[in-house]
C-alpha positions as CSV (number, residue, x, y, z in Angstrom):
1,M,-32.5,138.6,29.3
2,P,-30.3,140.4,31.9
3,D,-26.6,139.7,31.9
4,K,-26.0,137.1,34.7
5,T,-22.3,136.8,34.1
6,V,-20.4,136.6,37.4
7,Y,-17.1,138.4,37.4
8,Y,-14.3,137.5,39.9
9,G,-13.9,141.0,41.3
10,D,-17.6,141.7,41.6
11,Y,-18.3,138.3,43.2
12,L,-15.6,139.0,45.9
13,Q,-16.5,142.7,46.1
14,L,-12.8,143.5,45.8
15,D,-13.5,147.2,45.5
16,K,-14.8,147.2,49.1
17,I,-12.1,144.8,50.4
18,L,-9.1,146.5,48.7
19,G,-10.4,149.9,49.7
20,A,-10.9,149.0,53.3
21,Q,-7.3,149.8,54.4
22,Q,-7.1,153.4,55.6
23,P,-3.8,153.8,57.7
24,E,-3.9,156.6,60.2
25,S,-0.3,157.4,59.5
26,F,-1.1,158.0,55.8
27,K,-3.6,160.7,56.6
28,P,-2.6,164.4,56.0
29,G,-0.3,165.8,58.6
30,N,1.2,162.5,59.7
31,L,4.4,160.7,58.7
32,P,3.5,157.5,56.8
33,A,4.5,154.3,58.7
34,H,5.1,151.5,56.1
35,D,4.2,148.6,58.5
36,E,0.7,150.0,59.4
37,M,-0.7,148.5,56.1
38,L,0.5,145.1,57.2
39,F,-0.9,145.6,60.7
40,I,-4.4,146.5,59.3
41,I,-4.5,143.6,56.7
42,I,-3.5,141.0,59.3
43,H,-6.2,142.1,61.7
44,Q,-8.8,142.3,58.9
45,A,-7.8,138.7,57.9
46,Y,-8.3,137.6,61.6
47,E,-11.8,139.1,61.6
48,L,-12.7,137.4,58.4
49,W,-11.6,134.1,59.8
50,F,-13.5,134.7,63.0
51,K,-16.6,135.2,60.8
52,Q,-16.0,131.8,59.0
53,I,-15.4,130.0,62.3
54,Q,-18.7,131.4,63.6
55,F,-20.4,130.3,60.4
56,E,-19.1,126.7,61.0
57,I,-20.0,126.8,64.7
58,D,-23.6,128.0,63.9
59,A,-24.0,125.1,61.6
60,V,-22.8,122.7,64.3
61,L,-25.2,124.2,66.8
62,D,-28.1,123.9,64.4
63,T,-27.4,120.2,64.0
64,M,-26.7,119.5,67.7
65,R,-29.9,121.3,68.8
66,K,-32.1,118.7,67.0
67,P,-34.2,116.8,69.6
68,L,-32.6,113.5,68.6
69,L,-29.3,113.7,66.7
70,N,-29.0,110.7,64.5
71,D,-25.6,109.2,65.4
72,N,-26.0,106.6,62.6
73,S,-26.5,109.2,59.9
74,A,-24.2,111.7,58.2
75,E,-25.2,114.3,60.8
76,L,-22.5,113.5,63.4
77,Q,-19.9,113.1,60.7
78,T,-20.8,116.5,59.4
79,V,-20.5,118.0,62.9
80,V,-17.0,116.5,63.3
81,H,-16.0,117.6,59.8
82,R,-17.0,121.2,60.5
83,L,-15.3,121.3,63.9
84,Q,-12.1,119.9,62.3
85,R,-12.3,122.8,59.8
86,V,-12.4,125.2,62.7
87,V,-9.2,123.5,64.1
88,T,-7.5,124.0,60.7
89,I,-8.5,127.7,60.6
90,L,-7.2,128.2,64.1
91,K,-3.9,126.8,63.0
92,V,-3.8,129.4,60.3
93,L,-4.5,132.1,62.8
94,V,-1.5,131.0,64.8
95,Q,0.7,130.9,61.7
96,Q,-0.3,134.4,60.8
97,I,1.6,135.7,63.8
98,D,4.8,134.7,61.9
99,I,3.9,137.4,59.4
100,I,3.1,140.2,61.9
101,E,6.4,139.4,63.7
102,T,8.3,140.5,60.7
103,M,7.4,144.0,62.1
104,T,10.0,145.2,64.6
105,P,9.1,147.0,67.8
106,M,10.4,150.3,66.4
107,D,8.3,149.7,63.2
108,F,5.2,149.4,65.5
109,L,6.1,152.5,67.5
110,D,6.0,154.5,64.2
111,F,2.1,154.4,64.4
112,R,1.1,152.8,67.7
113,D,0.1,156.0,69.5
114,M,-2.2,156.9,66.6
115,L,-4.3,153.8,67.3
116,R,-5.5,154.6,70.9
117,P,-7.9,153.5,72.3
118,A,-8.4,150.9,69.5
119,S,-7.3,147.4,70.6
120,G,-7.7,143.8,69.6
121,F,-9.5,143.5,73.0
122,Q,-12.4,145.2,71.2
123,S,-12.9,142.2,68.9
124,W,-16.5,141.5,69.7
125,Q,-16.5,138.6,67.1
126,F,-13.8,136.7,69.2
127,K,-15.7,137.2,72.4
128,K,-18.9,136.0,70.7
129,L,-17.1,132.9,69.4
130,E,-15.9,132.1,72.9
131,A,-19.4,132.4,74.2
132,K,-20.8,130.1,71.5
133,L,-18.2,127.5,72.4
134,G,-19.2,127.7,76.0
135,L,-17.1,130.2,77.9
136,K,-19.4,131.6,80.5
137,F,-19.2,135.2,81.9
138,E,-18.3,134.0,85.4
139,Q,-15.4,132.0,84.0
140,R,-13.8,135.0,82.3
141,H,-10.8,136.8,83.5
142,G,-11.3,140.5,84.0
143,Q,-15.1,140.3,84.0
144,E,-15.5,144.0,84.8
145,Y,-13.4,144.9,81.8
146,Y,-14.1,142.5,79.0
147,T,-17.0,144.5,77.5
148,S,-16.1,147.9,78.8
149,Q,-14.4,148.9,75.5
150,L,-17.2,147.8,73.2
151,K,-20.1,149.7,71.7
152,D,-23.6,149.0,73.2
153,N,-24.8,147.0,70.2
154,E,-21.6,144.8,70.3
155,V,-22.2,144.1,74.0
156,A,-25.8,143.1,73.2
157,I,-24.5,140.6,70.6
158,I,-22.2,139.0,73.1
159,K,-24.9,138.9,75.8
160,E,-27.3,137.2,73.4
161,A,-24.6,134.6,72.5
162,E,-24.1,133.9,76.2
163,Q,-27.8,133.2,76.7
164,T,-28.1,130.7,73.8
165,D,-27.2,127.0,73.7
166,S,-23.4,126.6,73.5
167,V,-21.3,123.8,72.0
168,I,-20.4,122.5,75.5
169,K,-24.0,122.5,76.6
170,L,-25.2,120.5,73.6
171,I,-22.2,118.1,73.9
172,N,-23.3,117.4,77.4
173,E,-26.9,116.6,76.3
174,W,-25.5,114.4,73.5
175,L,-23.3,112.5,75.9
176,E,-26.1,112.0,78.3
177,R,-28.2,110.2,75.7
178,M,-25.4,108.1,74.4
179,P,-26.6,104.9,72.9
180,F,-25.4,101.3,73.6
181,I,-24.8,102.1,77.3
182,T,-27.6,101.4,79.8
183,E,-27.9,102.8,83.3
184,N,-27.4,99.4,84.9
185,I,-23.9,99.4,83.5
186,F,-23.1,102.9,84.8
187,T,-25.2,103.0,87.9
188,A,-23.6,104.7,90.9
189,N,-26.0,103.0,93.3
190,Y,-24.6,99.6,92.9
191,K,-24.3,97.8,96.3
192,P,-23.3,94.1,96.5
193,G,-25.9,91.9,98.2
194,T,-28.9,94.3,97.7
195,G,-30.3,92.7,94.6
196,N,-28.6,95.3,92.4
197,D,-25.4,93.2,92.0
198,K,-26.5,90.9,89.2
199,G,-24.8,90.8,85.8
200,F,-22.1,93.1,84.5
201,N,-21.5,96.5,86.1
202,F,-18.9,98.5,84.2
203,F,-18.7,101.6,86.4
204,I,-18.2,99.8,89.7
205,D,-15.7,97.4,88.1
206,Y,-13.8,100.2,86.5
207,E,-13.6,102.3,89.6
208,Q,-12.0,99.4,91.5
209,V,-9.4,98.8,88.8
210,Y,-8.6,102.5,88.6
211,V,-8.2,102.9,92.4
212,N,-5.9,99.9,92.5
213,S,-3.7,101.5,89.8
214,L,-3.1,104.7,91.9
215,T,0.2,105.2,93.5
216,E,0.4,106.4,97.2
217,A,0.9,110.0,96.0
218,E,-2.2,109.8,93.8
219,K,-4.6,108.5,96.4
220,N,-6.5,111.8,96.4
221,N,-7.6,111.0,92.9
222,Q,-10.0,108.5,94.4
223,H,-12.1,111.3,95.9
224,F,-11.7,113.3,92.6
225,F,-13.1,110.3,90.8
226,K,-16.3,110.4,92.8
227,L,-16.7,114.1,92.3
228,V,-16.5,113.7,88.6
229,F,-18.5,110.5,87.9
230,Y,-21.0,110.2,90.8
231,D,-24.5,111.7,90.6
232,G,-25.2,114.1,93.4
233,A,-21.6,114.6,94.4
234,E,-20.7,118.0,95.6
235,N,-19.1,119.5,92.6
236,T,-20.5,122.9,91.6
237,N,-19.7,125.1,88.5
238,R,-19.4,122.1,86.2
239,Q,-20.7,122.1,82.6
240,L,-20.6,118.3,82.0
241,S,-22.8,116.2,84.2
242,A,-21.7,113.0,85.9
243,K,-23.6,111.0,83.4
244,A,-22.0,112.8,80.5
245,C,-18.6,112.3,82.0
246,R,-19.2,108.6,82.4
247,S,-20.2,108.4,78.7
248,A,-17.2,110.4,77.6
249,L,-14.9,108.2,79.6
250,F,-16.4,105.0,78.1
251,I,-15.8,106.5,74.6
252,M,-12.2,107.2,75.4
253,L,-11.6,103.8,76.8
254,Y,-13.2,101.7,74.0
255,R,-12.6,104.1,71.1
256,G,-11.3,101.1,69.0
257,Y,-14.8,99.8,68.5
258,T,-16.3,100.9,65.2
259,M,-19.3,102.7,66.7
260,L,-17.2,104.8,69.0
261,E,-14.6,105.9,66.5
262,L,-16.6,109.0,65.4
263,P,-17.7,110.0,68.9
264,F,-14.0,109.8,70.0
265,Q,-13.0,112.0,67.0
266,L,-15.6,114.6,68.2
267,L,-14.2,114.7,71.7
268,E,-10.6,114.9,70.4
269,T,-11.5,117.7,68.0
270,L,-13.1,119.8,70.9
271,L,-9.8,119.3,72.8
272,E,-7.8,120.4,69.8
273,I,-9.9,123.6,69.5
274,D,-9.0,124.4,73.1
275,N,-5.4,123.5,72.3
276,Q,-5.2,125.8,69.2
277,L,-6.9,128.7,71.1
278,G,-4.2,128.2,73.7
279,N,-1.5,128.2,71.1
280,W,-2.9,131.4,69.6
281,R,-3.0,133.1,73.0
282,Y,0.5,131.9,73.8
283,R,2.0,133.3,70.6
284,H,0.0,136.5,71.1
285,I,1.6,136.9,74.5
286,N,5.1,136.4,73.2
287,M,4.4,138.9,70.4
288,V,3.1,141.5,72.7
289,Q,6.0,141.2,75.1
290,R,8.4,141.5,72.1
291,M,6.6,144.6,70.8
292,I,5.8,146.6,73.9
293,G,7.4,144.7,76.8
294,T,5.5,145.5,80.0
295,R,3.7,148.6,78.7
296,I,0.0,149.1,78.9
297,G,-2.0,148.0,75.8
298,T,-3.5,150.6,73.5
299,G,-7.0,149.7,74.8
300,G,-6.0,150.2,78.4
301,S,-5.5,146.6,79.5
302,S,-2.3,145.4,81.3
303,G,-1.1,144.0,78.0
304,A,0.9,140.8,78.2
305,G,-0.2,140.4,81.9
306,Y,-3.9,140.3,81.0
307,L,-3.2,137.9,78.1
308,K,-1.4,135.5,80.4
309,A,-4.2,135.4,83.0
310,A,-6.8,134.8,80.3
311,M,-4.8,132.0,78.7
312,D,-4.6,130.2,82.0
313,K,-8.4,130.6,82.7
314,H,-10.1,130.4,79.3
315,Y,-10.1,126.7,78.6
316,I,-13.6,125.7,77.5
317,F,-13.4,121.9,77.2
318,K,-11.2,121.4,80.3
319,E,-13.7,119.0,81.8
320,I,-13.2,116.6,78.8
321,A,-9.4,117.0,79.1
322,Q,-9.5,116.1,82.8
323,L,-11.0,112.7,82.0
324,N,-7.5,111.6,80.9
325,S,-6.7,111.6,84.6
326,F,-8.9,108.5,84.9
327,L,-7.5,106.3,82.1
328,I,-5.9,103.0,82.9
329,D,-3.7,100.5,81.1
330,R,-5.8,99.1,78.2
331,R,-4.7,95.6,79.2
332,K,-6.6,96.0,82.5
333,L,-9.9,97.3,81.0
334,P,-13.0,95.4,82.1
335,V,-14.1,92.9,79.5
336,L,-17.4,94.0,77.9
337,P,-20.3,91.6,77.6
338,K,-20.8,90.0,74.2
339,E,-24.2,91.6,73.6
340,L,-22.6,95.1,74.0
341,T,-19.5,94.4,71.9
342,E,-21.8,93.2,69.1
343,K,-23.6,96.6,69.1
344,L,-20.3,98.5,69.2
345,G,-18.7,96.6,66.2
346,Y,-19.6,95.3,62.8
347,S,-22.2,92.5,62.8
348,F,-21.8,89.5,60.5
């Protein structure tokens, strides 16, 4: 029988990992720069974490692509769990900046010029990750530049990711088929006295309470409300439909009910992914300003200036975040009919 013993070093392929650091400054003819080893290892660690995040996102996409995701099974719980793992990893990525900031600007200058034109901007894995989450090409800052520094096969990988179902697209489909809520509750065609005014109508009732809660300075939000929640309203370039937004708002408002706790966790986790990506970009900006000031990046970008513009624009789940603009005092929430609350809570 062949020896099937698994050894730690062989399993982790440590010979490849530990031999993968080849500092430019250590090569013959150059003066060794001590901090270049740290610089390489930090960025290799980032790329490994990007790989793990994509592994988790791929699993989430496979589950969400199912024709009918079973919200009453472990499937939705697994989706939330894996996305929460992504959040935790992103927090680690932010914390890793503390390590690289132990390198001073002068330490960086010891080897910076040897790196040209290499740049973190050439991380195709990160761009692929953004595409899988739902960042579209037309939403990117510096569209003409963002793939210009990549190899042809890397560009092809990103383009393929942009053409496949993203997390935000599948979340939209999931919200549109949300159980418990029927269209007569959310209909935007409700008109008193037309035969369509019988029984409970949450959406119409809620809009009235929301409008009455606005201050004089907030009156424009009434028009914004219709753009977000009404079918057929003139609102282009959106990734969440009016129907999906109505479902998401309902989840946020009545998250205390048992059946809405997990859906609420899912929405909150998506917002936290955006939050942590924003934290990472913000820390990255501060680090770049500290290291090179206003100088051009090694890859030719405008350095900190580019990063600032990207941070302001690259929020993927902002349409979920904006729904917080339409929340009201919980004490003024419309009372749900008994047959609905029985479906949303435990039955005895």
